[in-house]
VOKOLDO-802854 format. One record per residue (C-alpha): x, y, z. Coordinates in Angstrom, 3 decimals. Layout:
BEGIN
@px X, py Y, pz Z
...
//
This chain:
BEGIN
@px -29.469, py 16.130, pz -13.467
@px -30.297, py 12.793, pz -15.067
@px -27.772, py 9.997, pz -14.597
@px -27.029, py 9.726, pz -18.323
@px -26.273, py 13.447, pz -18.534
@px -23.710, py 13.440, pz -15.746
@px -20.014, py 13.683, pz -16.462
@px -18.317, py 10.313, pz -16.009
@px -15.286, py 9.536, pz -13.864
@px -13.606, py 6.118, pz -13.679
@px -10.949, py 5.529, pz -11.004
@px -9.155, py 2.313, pz -10.058
@px -6.704, py 1.014, pz -7.514
@px -4.339, py -1.849, pz -8.350
@px -5.965, py -5.149, pz -7.496
@px -4.417, py -6.483, pz -4.302
@px -2.363, py -9.703, pz -4.420
@px -3.772, py -11.720, pz -1.490
@px -0.762, py -13.759, pz -0.410
@px -1.089, py -12.547, pz 3.198
@px -3.277, py -10.416, pz 5.437
@px -3.388, py -6.687, pz 4.774
@px -1.689, py -3.948, pz 6.786
@px -2.084, py -0.171, pz 6.962
@px 0.221, py 0.314, pz 3.967
@px -2.270, py -1.534, pz 1.764
@px -5.054, py 0.856, pz 2.777
@px -3.124, py 3.960, pz 1.699
@px -3.824, py 3.759, pz -2.030
@px -7.398, py 2.571, pz -1.552
@px -8.251, py 5.355, pz 0.910
@px -6.792, py 7.891, pz -1.533
@px -8.859, py 6.478, pz -4.395
@px -11.934, py 6.494, pz -2.177
@px -11.392, py 10.166, pz -1.289
@px -11.040, py 10.974, pz -4.986
@px -14.191, py 9.036, pz -5.867
@px -16.174, py 10.766, pz -3.106
@px -14.832, py 14.153, pz -4.226
@px -15.986, py 13.531, pz -7.792
@px -19.392, py 12.359, pz -6.592
@px -19.625, py 15.542, pz -4.508
@px -18.986, py 17.504, pz -7.696
@px -21.868, py 15.668, pz -9.385
@px -19.947, py 13.135, pz -11.474
@px -21.238, py 9.664, pz -12.305
@px -18.366, py 7.738, pz -10.708
@px -17.169, py 4.186, pz -11.201
@px -14.662, py 3.205, pz -8.516
@px -13.086, py -0.234, pz -9.013
@px -10.901, py -2.280, pz -6.732
@px -10.342, py -6.012, pz -6.341
@px -7.878, py -8.852, pz -5.963
@px -5.279, py -10.466, pz -8.266
@px -5.515, py -14.105, pz -7.178
@px -3.378, py -16.225, pz -9.506
@px 0.309, py -17.063, pz -9.550
@px 3.094, py -19.255, pz -8.311
@px 3.363, py -17.685, pz -4.866
@px -0.326, py -18.308, pz -4.167
@px 0.049, py -21.918, pz -5.319
@px 3.063, py -22.448, pz -3.046
@px 1.459, py -20.814, pz -0.004
@px -1.722, py -22.822, pz -0.460
@px 0.285, py -26.046, pz -0.638
@px 2.167, py -25.139, pz 2.534
@px -1.152, py -24.406, pz 4.262
@px -2.642, py -27.699, pz 3.119
@px -5.514, py -26.120, pz 1.181
@px -6.359, py -25.541, pz -2.466
@px -5.331, py -22.226, pz -4.023
@px -8.991, py -21.226, pz -4.314
@px -9.587, py -21.952, pz -0.623
@px -6.456, py -19.984, pz 0.242
@px -7.508, py -16.817, pz -1.611
@px -11.142, py -17.147, pz -0.515
@px -10.002, py -17.015, pz 3.102
@px -7.873, py -13.908, pz 2.606
@px -10.428, py -12.089, pz 0.466
@px -13.698, py -13.108, pz 2.130
@px -12.619, py -14.441, pz 5.529
@px -12.572, py -12.657, pz 8.865
@px -10.476, py -9.475, pz 8.639
@px -9.911, py -10.203, pz 4.970
@px -9.827, py -7.748, pz 2.091
@px -13.583, py -7.203, pz 1.987
@px -13.761, py -6.750, pz 5.756
@px -10.969, py -4.191, pz 5.730
@px -12.516, py -2.157, pz 2.941
@px -15.787, py -2.160, pz 4.887
@px -13.974, py -1.062, pz 8.039
@px -12.213, py 1.775, pz 6.203
@px -15.520, py 2.926, pz 4.667
@px -14.331, py 2.338, pz 1.099
@px -17.126, py 3.256, pz -1.337
@px -16.042, py 1.146, pz -4.320
@px -18.774, py 0.577, pz -6.894
@px -17.377, py -2.717, pz -8.119
@px -15.016, py -5.403, pz -6.820
@px -13.278, py -7.819, pz -9.185
@px -11.499, py -11.070, pz -8.421
@px -9.319, py -12.501, pz -11.163
@px -10.749, py -15.929, pz -10.322
@px -14.225, py -14.707, pz -11.331
@px -15.532, py -16.843, pz -14.195
@px -16.322, py -13.913, pz -16.473
@px -12.810, py -12.511, pz -16.057
@px -11.148, py -15.878, pz -16.748
@px -13.131, py -16.340, pz -19.973
@px -12.375, py -12.764, pz -21.074
@px -8.625, py -13.180, pz -20.474
@px -8.574, py -16.287, pz -22.652
@px -10.186, py -14.321, pz -25.491
@px -7.785, py -11.393, pz -25.036
@px -4.737, py -13.688, pz -25.055
@px -5.934, py -15.411, pz -28.209
@px -6.610, py -12.095, pz -29.981
@px -3.076, py -10.856, pz -29.353
@px -1.732, py -14.234, pz -30.448
@px -3.724, py -14.145, pz -33.670
@px -2.614, py -10.598, pz -34.506
@px 1.033, py -11.683, pz -34.160
@px 1.898, py -9.832, pz -30.947
@px 2.142, py -13.025, pz -28.889
@px 4.479, py -15.788, pz -30.013
@px 5.902, py -18.993, pz -28.549
@px 9.486, py -19.340, pz -27.360
@px 11.597, py -20.311, pz -24.364
@px 12.450, py -18.054, pz -21.473
@px 15.647, py -18.073, pz -19.499
@px 16.388, py -15.381, pz -16.975
@px 16.571, py -14.345, pz -13.356
@px 13.230, py -14.814, pz -11.621
@px 11.870, py -13.342, pz -8.373
@px 9.127, py -15.574, pz -6.990
@px 7.541, py -13.042, pz -4.551
@px 7.245, py -10.397, pz -7.288
@px 6.565, py -12.973, pz -10.011
@px 8.940, py -11.073, pz -12.267
@px 11.706, py -12.024, pz -14.667
@px 14.688, py -9.655, pz -14.744
@px 17.743, py -9.231, pz -16.925
@px 21.164, py -9.194, pz -15.294
@px 21.433, py -5.451, pz -15.966
@px 18.161, py -4.754, pz -14.141
@px 19.208, py -6.535, pz -10.941
@px 20.438, py -4.389, pz -8.060
@px 23.422, py -5.988, pz -6.362
@px 22.300, py -9.265, pz -7.869
@px 18.837, py -9.021, pz -6.338
@px 15.302, py -8.111, pz -7.386
@px 15.110, py -4.343, pz -8.013
@px 11.563, py -4.202, pz -6.626
@px 11.632, py -6.160, pz -3.366
@px 15.379, py -6.621, pz -2.817
@px 14.924, py -10.369, pz -2.505
@px 16.860, py -13.247, pz -3.962
@px 16.390, py -14.233, pz -7.602
@px 17.156, py -17.532, pz -9.286
@px 17.734, py -18.721, pz -12.802
@px 14.636, py -20.078, pz -14.474
@px 13.996, py -21.524, pz -17.892
@px 10.765, py -22.767, pz -19.410
@px 8.715, py -22.821, pz -22.570
@px 6.617, py -19.688, pz -22.719
@px 4.636, py -17.299, pz -24.847
@px 5.988, py -13.794, pz -25.309
@px 4.364, py -10.437, pz -25.956
@px 6.183, py -8.202, pz -28.481
@px 6.749, py -5.396, pz -25.988
@px 9.819, py -4.194, pz -27.891
@px 7.607, py -3.435, pz -30.899
@px 5.774, py -0.745, pz -28.943
@px 8.774, py 0.848, pz -27.226
@px 8.855, py 3.970, pz -29.479
@px 5.133, py 4.629, pz -29.064
@px 5.237, py 4.113, pz -25.297
@px 8.272, py 6.381, pz -25.003
@px 6.466, py 9.102, pz -26.923
@px 3.401, py 8.656, pz -24.713
@px 5.457, py 9.104, pz -21.555
@px 7.612, py 11.999, pz -22.726
@px 5.128, py 14.135, pz -24.661
@px 1.933, py 13.794, pz -22.581
@px 0.799, py 13.865, pz -18.955
@px -0.113, py 10.174, pz -19.088
@px 2.208, py 9.353, pz -16.162
@px 2.528, py 11.459, pz -13.022
@px 4.356, py 12.601, pz -10.989
@px 6.914, py 13.552, pz -13.637
@px 9.725, py 11.997, pz -11.620
@px 8.275, py 8.597, pz -12.507
@px 8.612, py 9.363, pz -16.228
@px 12.380, py 9.763, pz -16.051
@px 12.647, py 6.537, pz -14.088
@px 10.659, py 4.558, pz -16.676
@px 12.428, py 6.017, pz -19.700
@px 15.974, py 5.909, pz -18.331
@px 15.781, py 2.570, pz -16.530
@px 13.560, py 0.498, pz -18.797
@px 12.832, py 1.931, pz -22.232
@px 16.118, py 3.489, pz -23.336
@px 18.283, py 0.488, pz -22.278
@px 16.075, py -1.577, pz -24.611
@px 12.720, py -3.151, pz -23.903
@px 12.775, py -6.912, pz -24.202
@px 9.748, py -8.930, pz -25.227
@px 7.678, py -9.972, pz -22.237
@px 7.000, py -13.482, pz -20.964
@px 3.199, py -13.796, pz -20.754
@px 2.638, py -17.483, pz -20.006
@px 4.060, py -20.026, pz -17.570
@px 4.326, py -23.799, pz -17.452
@px 6.064, py -24.258, pz -14.077
@px 2.820, py -23.868, pz -12.132
@px -0.869, py -24.411, pz -12.833
@px -2.699, py -21.818, pz -10.715
@px -3.690, py -19.358, pz -13.413
@px -5.945, py -18.763, pz -16.392
@px -5.368, py -21.677, pz -18.806
@px -4.265, py -20.866, pz -22.351
@px -7.204, py -22.634, pz -23.970
@px -5.428, py -23.430, pz -27.232
@px -2.218, py -24.768, pz -25.622
@px -2.764, py -26.999, pz -22.546
@px -0.016, py -26.747, pz -19.948
@px 0.390, py -22.984, pz -20.286
@px -1.287, py -20.521, pz -17.933
@px -1.624, py -16.822, pz -18.679
@px 0.906, py -14.814, pz -16.727
@px 0.110, py -11.885, pz -14.437
@px 0.658, py -9.113, pz -16.998
@px -2.422, py -9.935, pz -19.057
@px -4.453, py -11.567, pz -16.305
@px -4.186, py -8.711, pz -13.804
@px -3.908, py -5.616, pz -15.988
@px -6.968, py -6.281, pz -18.107
@px -9.168, py -6.381, pz -14.994
@px -9.702, py -2.643, pz -15.476
@px -11.637, py -3.412, pz -18.649
@px -13.135, py -6.841, pz -17.982
@px -14.801, py -5.337, pz -14.893
@px -16.683, py -3.061, pz -17.285
@px -17.726, py -5.848, pz -19.653
@px -14.812, py -6.103, pz -22.089
@px -14.993, py -9.524, pz -23.785
@px -17.756, py -10.703, pz -21.430
@px -21.453, py -10.209, pz -20.857
@px -21.377, py -9.824, pz -17.061
@px -21.299, py -6.031, pz -17.378
@px -22.171, py -3.639, pz -20.152
@px -20.708, py -0.245, pz -19.291
@px -17.349, py -0.253, pz -21.064
@px -18.425, py 2.455, pz -23.497
@px -19.760, py 4.506, pz -20.606
@px -16.614, py 4.603, pz -18.444
@px -13.634, py 3.670, pz -20.606
@px -11.049, py 5.120, pz -21.008
@px -10.230, py 5.222, pz -17.322
@px -9.652, py 8.698, pz -15.906
@px -6.905, py 7.613, pz -13.520
@px -5.211, py 4.464, pz -12.242
@px -3.802, py 5.019, pz -8.731
@px -0.840, py 2.632, pz -8.304
@px 2.096, py 2.212, pz -5.942
@px 5.462, py 3.243, pz -7.332
@px 6.682, py -0.384, pz -7.380
@px 4.184, py -1.265, pz -10.132
@px 4.401, py 1.912, pz -12.201
@px 6.437, py -0.015, pz -14.805
@px 3.592, py -2.473, pz -15.360
@px 0.980, py 0.261, pz -15.708
@px 2.904, py 2.851, pz -17.691
@px 4.845, py 0.603, pz -20.105
@px 3.312, py -2.864, pz -20.345
@px -0.343, py -1.840, pz -19.987
@px -0.415, py 0.832, pz -22.723
@px 1.601, py -1.420, pz -25.061
@px -0.980, py -4.188, pz -24.732
@px -3.814, py -1.748, pz -25.347
@px -1.964, py -0.485, pz -28.424
@px -1.687, py -4.078, pz -29.606
@px -5.481, py -4.415, pz -29.519
@px -6.034, py -0.880, pz -30.857
@px -7.925, py 0.102, pz -27.700
@px -8.133, py 3.568, pz -26.114
@px -5.499, py 4.224, pz -23.453
@px -6.354, py 5.317, pz -19.914
@px -6.049, py 9.064, pz -19.430
@px -3.602, py 8.925, pz -16.558
@px -1.509, py 6.693, pz -14.314
@px -0.527, py 8.222, pz -10.978
@px 2.292, py 6.491, pz -9.092
@px 2.145, py 7.267, pz -5.389
@px 4.851, py 6.635, pz -2.813
@px 5.082, py 4.109, pz -0.007
@px 4.375, py 4.328, pz 3.683
@px 7.810, py 3.934, pz 5.227
@px 8.471, py 2.597, pz 8.718
@px 11.822, py 2.028, pz 10.402
@px 13.633, py 3.057, pz 7.237
@px 11.880, py 0.667, pz 4.848
@px 8.642, py -0.081, pz 3.067
@px 5.985, py -1.633, pz 5.260
@px 6.188, py -5.365, pz 4.792
@px 5.005, py -8.378, pz 6.741
@px 8.300, py -10.111, pz 6.036
@px 10.198, py -7.227, pz 7.662
@px 8.097, py -7.341, pz 10.806
@px 6.982, py -3.710, pz 10.637
@px 3.308, py -4.246, pz 9.832
@px 0.826, py -1.859, pz 11.431
@px -2.607, py -3.367, pz 12.040
@px -5.363, py -1.089, pz 10.676
@px -7.966, py -2.796, pz 12.883
@px -6.056, py -1.849, pz 16.025
@px -5.519, py 1.739, pz 14.892
@px -9.132, py 2.177, pz 13.780
@px -10.445, py 0.848, pz 17.079
@px -8.181, py 3.128, pz 19.117
@px -8.483, py 6.347, pz 17.117
@px -11.482, py 5.975, pz 14.805
@px -11.710, py 5.185, pz 11.103
@px -12.102, py 8.780, pz 9.965
@px -9.115, py 9.919, pz 11.993
@px -7.034, py 7.164, pz 10.385
@px -8.267, py 8.029, pz 6.867
@px -7.555, py 11.696, pz 7.490
@px -4.062, py 11.029, pz 8.799
@px -3.032, py 9.004, pz 5.741
@px -3.894, py 11.819, pz 3.324
@px -3.176, py 14.861, pz 5.516
@px 0.334, py 13.925, pz 6.557
@px 2.111, py 12.655, pz 3.431
@px 2.380, py 14.156, pz -0.078
@px 0.653, py 11.559, pz -2.250
@px 3.432, py 11.292, pz -4.818
@px 6.208, py 10.785, pz -2.263
@px 7.094, py 8.289, pz 0.440
@px 5.738, py 8.979, pz 3.910
@px 7.390, py 8.098, pz 7.214
@px 4.726, py 6.476, pz 9.363
@px 4.888, py 6.460, pz 13.146
@px 2.306, py 6.104, pz 15.867
@px 3.560, py 9.341, pz 17.415
@px 2.904, py 11.208, pz 14.165
@px -0.589, py 9.712, pz 13.933
@px -1.464, py 10.810, pz 17.465
@px 0.003, py 14.298, pz 16.991
@px -1.993, py 14.779, pz 13.792
@px -5.208, py 13.770, pz 15.551
@px -4.549, py 16.048, pz 18.505
@px -3.437, py 19.110, pz 16.553
@px -5.648, py 19.091, pz 13.463
@px -8.736, py 17.224, pz 14.567
@px -9.007, py 17.805, pz 18.323
@px -7.435, py 21.258, pz 18.711
@px -8.421, py 22.904, pz 15.418
@px -11.547, py 21.347, pz 13.887
@px -13.041, py 19.705, pz 16.973
@px -12.422, py 22.774, pz 19.095
@px -14.052, py 25.055, pz 16.517
@px -17.187, py 22.904, pz 16.326
@px -17.549, py 22.390, pz 20.077
@px -16.858, py 26.026, pz 21.028
@px -19.245, py 27.376, pz 18.418
@px -22.174, py 25.082, pz 19.217
@px -21.611, py 25.502, pz 22.960
@px -21.747, py 29.303, pz 22.685
@px -24.889, py 29.233, pz 20.541
@px -26.564, py 27.071, pz 23.178
@px -25.271, py 29.171, pz 26.060
@px -26.096, py 32.595, pz 24.647
@px -29.193, py 31.842, pz 22.538
@px -30.640, py 28.607, pz 23.856
@px -29.462, py 26.760, pz 20.734
@px -31.313, py 28.819, pz 18.095
@px -29.913, py 32.036, pz 16.596
@px -32.140, py 35.101, pz 16.307
@px -32.627, py 36.750, pz 12.905
@px -31.017, py 40.057, pz 13.911
@px -27.649, py 40.791, pz 12.298
@px -24.951, py 43.417, pz 12.714
@px -22.010, py 43.030, pz 10.332
@px -18.565, py 44.567, pz 10.797
@px -15.542, py 45.079, pz 8.563
@px -13.719, py 42.316, pz 10.415
@px -16.201, py 39.804, pz 8.938
@px -15.163, py 40.507, pz 5.343
@px -11.773, py 38.807, pz 5.539
@px -13.277, py 35.590, pz 6.939
@px -16.119, py 35.528, pz 4.401
@px -13.764, py 36.212, pz 1.484
@px -11.393, py 33.461, pz 2.619
@px -14.195, py 30.900, pz 3.007
@px -16.011, py 31.678, pz -0.247
@px -12.727, py 31.306, pz -2.139
@px -11.835, py 28.041, pz -0.408
@px -13.650, py 25.715, pz -2.813
@px -11.696, py 26.917, pz -5.846
@px -8.343, py 26.635, pz -4.057
@px -9.285, py 23.184, pz -2.765
@px -10.450, py 22.044, pz -6.204
@px -7.183, py 23.136, pz -7.832
@px -5.240, py 20.838, pz -5.486
@px -7.653, py 17.903, pz -5.676
@px -7.518, py 17.895, pz -9.478
@px -3.756, py 17.391, pz -9.163
@px -4.263, py 14.609, pz -6.564
@px -2.504, py 16.768, pz -3.996
@px -4.673, py 15.699, pz -1.069
@px -2.290, py 17.101, pz 1.518
@px -2.395, py 20.558, pz -0.063
@px -6.187, py 20.489, pz -0.412
@px -6.512, py 19.678, pz 3.274
@px -4.025, py 22.400, pz 4.095
@px -6.309, py 24.927, pz 2.382
@px -9.251, py 23.744, pz 4.499
@px -7.311, py 23.855, pz 7.749
@px -6.003, py 27.338, pz 7.074
@px -9.665, py 28.399, pz 7.064
@px -10.380, py 26.412, pz 10.237
@px -7.443, py 28.075, pz 11.965
@px -8.618, py 31.482, pz 10.722
@px -12.080, py 30.780, pz 12.148
@px -10.604, py 29.943, pz 15.550
@px -8.683, py 33.204, pz 15.418
@px -11.953, py 34.993, pz 14.512
@px -13.405, py 33.797, pz 17.843
@px -10.532, py 35.349, pz 19.749
@px -10.777, py 38.594, pz 17.745
@px -14.489, py 39.030, pz 18.416
@px -14.583, py 37.674, pz 21.991
@px -18.192, py 36.415, pz 22.069
@px -17.996, py 36.025, pz 25.851
@px -17.485, py 39.794, pz 26.130
@px -20.262, py 40.596, pz 23.642
@px -22.674, py 38.412, pz 25.625
@px -22.361, py 40.633, pz 28.689
@px -24.382, py 43.437, pz 27.069
@px -27.835, py 42.873, pz 25.532
@px -27.111, py 45.738, pz 23.138
@px -24.570, py 43.483, pz 21.419
@px -27.124, py 40.709, pz 20.781
@px -27.283, py 41.260, pz 16.997
@px -23.495, py 41.441, pz 16.725
@px -23.080, py 38.295, pz 18.813
@px -25.587, py 36.453, pz 16.613
@px -23.661, py 37.554, pz 13.517
@px -20.375, py 36.243, pz 14.900
@px -21.976, py 32.908, pz 15.759
@px -23.609, py 32.634, pz 12.342
@px -20.324, py 33.358, pz 10.570
@px -18.615, py 30.629, pz 12.577
@px -21.351, py 28.112, pz 11.752
@px -21.077, py 28.976, pz 8.060
@px -17.309, py 28.502, pz 8.214
@px -17.790, py 25.060, pz 9.759
@px -20.411, py 24.158, pz 7.130
@px -18.161, py 25.003, pz 4.180
@px -15.081, py 23.319, pz 5.657
@px -16.981, py 20.166, pz 6.635
@px -18.501, py 19.919, pz 3.149
@px -15.031, py 19.855, pz 1.619
@px -13.841, py 17.365, pz 4.240
@px -16.605, py 14.904, pz 3.297
@px -14.389, py 12.881, pz 0.903
@px -11.866, py 12.326, pz 3.691
@px -14.035, py 11.871, pz 6.805
@px -17.567, py 11.084, pz 5.619
@px -19.049, py 9.874, pz 8.914
@px -17.502, py 12.589, pz 11.077
@px -18.650, py 15.329, pz 8.720
@px -22.224, py 14.065, pz 8.910
@px -21.985, py 14.331, pz 12.705
@px -20.741, py 17.903, pz 12.320
@px -23.636, py 18.763, pz 10.023
@px -26.115, py 17.454, pz 12.612
@px -24.483, py 19.491, pz 15.358
@px -24.506, py 22.774, pz 13.408
@px -28.005, py 22.246, pz 11.998
@px -26.921, py 21.920, pz 8.352
@px -29.502, py 20.145, pz 6.189
@px -28.428, py 18.068, pz 3.187
@px -29.243, py 20.794, pz 0.652
@px -26.688, py 23.183, pz 2.179
@px -23.820, py 20.641, pz 2.213
@px -23.497, py 20.294, pz -1.578
@px -20.633, py 21.192, pz -3.880
@px -22.552, py 24.207, pz -5.176
@px -23.350, py 25.428, pz -1.645
@px -19.687, py 25.151, pz -0.593
@px -18.902, py 28.248, pz -2.663
@px -21.786, py 30.344, pz -1.318
@px -22.117, py 32.256, pz 1.935
@px -25.335, py 32.416, pz 3.916
@px -26.827, py 29.006, pz 3.082
@px -27.676, py 28.106, pz 6.684
@px -31.076, py 29.442, pz 7.826
@px -30.837, py 32.742, pz 9.687
@px -32.487, py 31.138, pz 12.687
@px -30.469, py 27.927, pz 12.555
@px -30.676, py 25.563, pz 15.524
@px -27.599, py 23.713, pz 16.759
@px -27.469, py 20.403, pz 18.625
@px -24.315, py 20.228, pz 20.694
@px -23.123, py 16.673, pz 21.145
@px -20.108, py 14.767, pz 22.356
@px -16.687, py 15.790, pz 21.113
@px -16.288, py 14.347, pz 17.609
@px -12.507, py 14.174, pz 17.938
@px -11.538, py 13.695, pz 21.604
@px -7.958, py 14.478, pz 22.462
@px -5.685, py 11.429, pz 22.680
@px -3.529, py 10.848, pz 25.765
@px -0.243, py 10.348, pz 23.911
@px 1.704, py 8.493, pz 26.598
@px -1.198, py 6.173, pz 27.402
@px -1.946, py 5.403, pz 23.736
@px 1.690, py 4.685, pz 22.895
@px 1.988, py 2.377, pz 25.906
@px -1.142, py 0.485, pz 24.827
@px 0.145, py 0.147, pz 21.265
@px 3.491, py -1.154, pz 22.491
@px 1.767, py -3.708, pz 24.720
@px -0.414, py -4.857, pz 21.817
@px 2.668, py -5.089, pz 19.617
@px 4.434, py -7.322, pz 22.119
@px 1.335, py -9.521, pz 22.416
@px 1.206, py -9.875, pz 18.640
@px 4.877, py -10.825, pz 18.522
@px 4.342, py -13.506, pz 21.152
@px 1.241, py -14.809, pz 19.376
@px 3.161, py -14.993, pz 16.107
@px 5.905, py -17.182, pz 17.558
@px 5.641, py -20.531, pz 15.795
@px 5.282, py -23.812, pz 17.545
@px 8.692, py -25.434, pz 17.357
@px 9.220, py -29.021, pz 16.282
@px 12.556, py -30.564, pz 17.187
@px 14.005, py -33.815, pz 15.997
@px 13.644, py -36.674, pz 18.535
@px 16.798, py -37.578, pz 20.411
@px 18.835, py -40.279, pz 18.714
@px 18.724, py -43.739, pz 20.290
@px 22.080, py -44.579, pz 18.743
@px 25.072, py -44.073, pz 21.046
@px 28.565, py -42.989, pz 20.024
@px 31.833, py -43.928, pz 21.666
@px 33.422, py -41.111, pz 23.679
@px 36.760, py -41.618, pz 21.969
@px 35.093, py -41.280, pz 18.560
@px 33.478, py -37.999, pz 19.607
@px 36.826, py -36.677, pz 20.838
@px 38.263, py -37.144, pz 17.361
@px 36.151, py -34.181, pz 16.111
@px 38.288, py -31.025, pz 16.195
@px 35.759, py -28.262, pz 16.948
@px 37.199, py -24.769, pz 16.470
@px 35.946, py -21.220, pz 16.681
@px 36.187, py -19.494, pz 13.282
@px 35.625, py -15.884, pz 12.185
@px 33.811, py -15.133, pz 8.905
@px 36.083, py -12.995, pz 6.708
@px 33.926, py -13.226, pz 3.597
@px 30.741, py -14.949, pz 2.499
@px 29.361, py -15.159, pz -1.039
@px 26.755, py -17.067, pz -2.987
@px 27.933, py -19.881, pz -5.234
@px 27.090, py -19.323, pz -8.878
@px 24.615, py -21.802, pz -10.366
@px 23.605, py -23.010, pz -6.897
@px 20.531, py -21.914, pz -5.002
@px 21.679, py -23.710, pz -1.830
@px 25.367, py -23.025, pz -1.274
@px 27.270, py -20.216, pz 0.402
@px 31.053, py -20.043, pz 0.220
@px 32.661, py -19.005, pz 3.537
@px 36.211, py -17.645, pz 3.847
@px 37.186, py -18.220, pz 7.489
@px 39.905, py -17.261, pz 9.931
@px 40.614, py -20.459, pz 11.882
@px 43.556, py -19.072, pz 13.867
@px 46.238, py -20.707, pz 11.731
@px 47.117, py -17.615, pz 9.747
@px 45.784, py -19.132, pz 6.515
@px 42.235, py -18.750, pz 5.188
@px 39.960, py -21.788, pz 5.378
@px 37.191, py -22.252, pz 2.798
@px 34.000, py -24.108, pz 3.696
@px 30.916, py -24.489, pz 1.499
@px 27.631, py -24.817, pz 3.357
@px 24.082, py -25.357, pz 2.066
@px 22.494, py -22.603, pz 4.159
@px 21.702, py -20.051, pz 1.465
@px 17.907, py -20.210, pz 1.827
@px 18.176, py -19.239, pz 5.506
@px 20.793, py -16.542, pz 4.928
@px 19.712, py -14.733, pz 1.731
@px 22.008, py -11.794, pz 2.537
@px 25.352, py -13.564, pz 3.047
@px 27.278, py -10.321, pz 3.469
@px 25.564, py -9.902, pz 6.843
@px 27.436, py -12.980, pz 8.103
@px 30.811, py -11.265, pz 7.658
@px 32.363, py -10.710, pz 11.090
@px 30.266, py -13.383, pz 12.815
@px 31.909, py -15.959, pz 15.080
@px 30.937, py -19.551, pz 14.208
@px 31.944, py -23.096, pz 15.098
@px 33.420, py -25.540, pz 12.575
@px 34.676, py -29.112, pz 12.493
@px 38.084, py -28.596, pz 10.915
@px 39.512, py -32.126, pz 10.663
@px 37.112, py -33.589, pz 8.117
@px 38.698, py -34.695, pz 4.840
@px 38.462, py -32.062, pz 2.051
@px 35.540, py -32.373, pz -0.384
@px 34.862, py -31.008, pz -3.857
@px 31.506, py -29.222, pz -4.009
@px 30.519, py -27.402, pz -7.221
@px 34.181, py -27.650, pz -8.330
@px 35.351, py -25.869, pz -5.185
@px 37.302, py -27.171, pz -2.180
@px 35.401, py -27.380, pz 1.086
@px 37.569, py -27.942, pz 4.148
@px 35.329, py -28.735, pz 7.101
@px 31.762, py -28.283, pz 8.240
@px 29.985, py -25.456, pz 10.039
@px 27.798, py -26.397, pz 13.014
@px 24.131, py -25.493, pz 12.836
@px 20.877, py -26.157, pz 14.652
@px 17.720, py -27.116, pz 12.810
@px 14.080, py -27.312, pz 13.824
@px 10.655, py -27.019, pz 12.200
@px 8.289, py -24.077, pz 12.193
@px 4.815, py -24.742, pz 10.786
@px 6.118, py -27.839, pz 9.083
@px 9.053, py -26.103, pz 7.384
@px 12.687, py -26.601, pz 8.345
@px 14.487, py -23.591, pz 9.831
@px 18.241, py -23.558, pz 10.283
@px 20.476, py -21.374, pz 12.437
@px 24.264, py -21.405, pz 12.288
@px 25.766, py -21.855, pz 15.735
@px 27.231, py -18.498, pz 16.743
@px 29.360, py -17.871, pz 19.836
@px 30.641, py -14.864, pz 21.737
@px 32.723, py -12.620, pz 19.463
@px 35.249, py -12.245, pz 22.296
@px 36.392, py -15.828, pz 21.732
@px 39.451, py -15.755, pz 19.437
@px 39.638, py -17.587, pz 16.129
@px 41.152, py -21.059, pz 16.536
@px 39.949, py -21.588, pz 20.103
@px 39.237, py -25.284, pz 20.606
@px 35.856, py -26.371, pz 21.961
@px 36.174, py -28.873, pz 24.805
//
């Protein structure tokens, strides 16, 4: 089929925000998109698979400054440096056709044109923004959207921010977006629809801030110096600029747009299912056909996050278990639309049960028996039996069952269909007992038939596993003697495509069994080494040369205090207000500027601290502060880190320090 005649399929992942190195959670969506792209190519589609990096924003600017480099140098290192984004995608065998960086010149110029078009058609206007802002997520939130006063996406602290800004008339498109979500299959799974409608649209969509003046690392608004285009326009329109929209770098927008599916994590479904279609409506552009919001990889009860210390290194896992085994695990073990609980034990068990015991065992047993009983090449004689019909019927129907699940992005269910056939094939060996048939030359034709049926089963299953484990499946094809023309989508539905006198080439085990205890011990040792390596070099203040009189020191009344309550101070991003038990029977209130080091003040309740209690009272933010809490401060990587001095909880409140 000529390239122009092929059916087209355009799939994207969200472009990764390179503020830190990647972990296994980042690979989840990209591996899924890669499997989908490979599946569509297997079917004969002309596929465009796009991924990339979203490189602008305040957090990047701040991290670059802290690292002593320019923002461009900072993102270049994470994207193109050793073990960066491009290295990881290469490691994970990601077959993307195009890679976009939002710092690419053609994208920057296109975004400026897009911004100006929406401004000129009246959907972008100038105003001032005041609201609660989360720096890590680069998101403004209303008070009603906050969860316990914190960012609803990352759970982090927010702060009040106000600046001149341009706004997109998102509210104007609320009815059309609501209709899109509720009357079509634009957003899946359906559970995401209820979340978007109930939590964001029905409470009232507010117009969206789409420019910033508080930082400079972004696409400049060319008609208003000082403003940079905010993430919503800059990042979302990558899906079209990468095809040539408003630029002459590429010229295949008409060929691939509208996009067939955007794969996105559930935390950014709002951006892709509400903001993105509204902006396309503003420009009267075709909408993507579908947005699919997948779940997170969960570890230790929470989303994988470098800040939470539960990052799993994909390089370590790939080296220990193999890239294909890791790819397979991610899509075999967790339903794509739901969260998945990751553990190293689960990874190893999946490898041992599915890959070593079931698939690997089937391939190695079959090729070994063909070599043992026929010298590696099957004879042409055949003797079929009724027991063959069930296996053949199950395998020839596999492609349709598999396809039905893949079209719904249910990778786990598609793989389940394949492995039911693999398990049935292993059972077929036990039912026919080739070792018994081999004892009598009269059974030669029957034995050859059993071996051929097993090889055909492996061929069909491996063909459908190609999107998930491309390298391993090619090894399987070489071992069972399957040429390229019999490992196609069309051949996966047909029985008898291998030559009658096929020759096998038994090799090493493709999926060796993992020693669970040994592997877990190695992973734990590596984890401890990584923790030690990550410990920052500490910088302490030099000892003071100034002496103090002993009698003056003795005037400080140092007491043990128990934290009864601890809250943030409104309109202050530094202060926490402590209510303390100092042993007197009356509460003592102390205000302390430690908020940035204790962003969850409620976790300090019940702690035992030390305070100087005979300082004169002070008014801080119109509140009385009676004393000072003791703390220790040092520097980590040039930044100050503070720890409140905590003592044994067995010491009673009011105990005097001597």
